[in-house]
N, C-alpha and C positions, 0 to 999 in steps of 0.2 A: 657627903655620901662616901662610904668606904670603896676603895678601888678593888675590883675583882680581877683575878687572873685566871687564865685557863689552867686546868689541872695538869700537873707534870705527867709525862708519859710513863707508863709502867716499865720497870726494868725487864729486860729479856730480848729475844730476837726481834728485829724489825720486820714487820710484815712485808711481804713482796707487794710492790705497787700493783694496782689494778691493770689488767690487760688493756693496752691501747691499740685499737685496730687501725690506727692511721698509718698509711704508707709513708715511708721515709727513706732517704738516701743513707746508706750505712757507711760506705767507704768507697774510695777509688782504688781498686785492687792493683792498678798498674804501677803506682808510685812505690809502695813498699816492696812489691815483687821484683822491681828492677833495681833494687839497692844491692850491689854486689856483696857487701859485707853482711847483709842480713841473712839469718838462717832460722829454721824452725817454724813454729806457728807465729805468724806476724799479726794476725787478727782472728777473732772468733766471734760468732754470733752469740750474744749474751742477753738479748732482750727477754723480758719476762713474758710468760704466757706463750712462748713460741712452740711450734710443733716440729721444727727442723733444727738441725745443728749444721753449721757451716764453718769452715776454717780456710784461711789463706796461709799456704805453706810455701816456704822458700828453701830449696836445697842448693847449697853451693856447688860449684863445678866438681863433678865426679862423685859427689855424695850418693849414698845408696840407702834405701829403706828396704830392709830384709823381707824375705818371703813371708806372707801371712794371708790368712783368710778371714773374712767377716762372716760369721755363720748366720747372723740374724737380719742384717740390713743391706739393702741395695745402696750403692754409693755412686754419685755422679762426680766426675773429675773434669774441671775445665782448666786447660793450660792457658795462663795469662802472660807468661814471659819465658823465654829461653826454649830449650829443647832437652830431650832425654829419651828414655825408653821405658815402656811398661813390659815387664817380663811375666809371662803366664805359662802354664803347662802346654798350651796350644802354640806358643811361639812368642816372639817379641813384636810389640807394637811401637812404632815411632811416635814420639810426643813432640809437638811443636805448638807455638802460640796459636790459639783458636781451636785446638783439638778438644772435643768433648767426648769423654769415655764413660760408658756405663759399666759398672762392676756389679754384676748380680750377686746377691747374698750367696755365700758358699764358694765363690770364686777365689782362687789363689793367685796372688800377684806380688811383685816387688817393683820398685821404681829406682832408676838410676838417672841422675842429672847429667846433662851434656857438658861440654867445655865452658859454656857461658852460665851454667846453673839452670835451675828450673823453678818457676813459680806457678802454683796451681791452687785452685779453689776446690774443696770437697764439700758436698752437700748430701745429707742423709736425714732420715727421720730421727727425731730426738729419742734417745734412750730414756726409758723411765728411770727414776731415781732408784738408788740401791735400797732394798728392803730386806729386813731380816725375817725369814720365814722358816718354819721347820721343814726338814727334808721330807719329801712325800712319803718315803718308806717309813719314817719314824711314826707317823700317824697310824699307818697300817699296823706297825709292830705293836704299838700300845693297845690297839683295838683287838688284836688276836689273842686268844687264850693260850696260856702256856701249854706245851705238849702234855698230853695225858689228862688235861682238865677240860671240863665242859663249861661253856659260858653260863 
């Protein structure tokens, strides 16, 4: 009897695996956040099917994230190591291990790490993927008759 083989997969992008609703431990945020030489985004939530985005960020001593505002998403910040300050138009908020901060959408802020650095986790709703869409005015413009003409 001839040997049968499964068909070769078709070339092209690999489909995203099915959403797995099982709870699981993702990481221990204390270890990477307490590494003095580490900086930037040390971990990010990347599981398929997620509705949230989360990052573990480490700022070395004295580093600063410039003033910015998130127009669309509320953000939670949980300090997991070190200390620093959150600067807002309303004043400065001290940040230390265990602090949980809510940044409502539209709020302006900047962050400065203290002398030992600062490790924190951010969590917010996942942004939808980038989509190419026509500008809303372009649809209206093409539907309007030229000046002096009747539809």
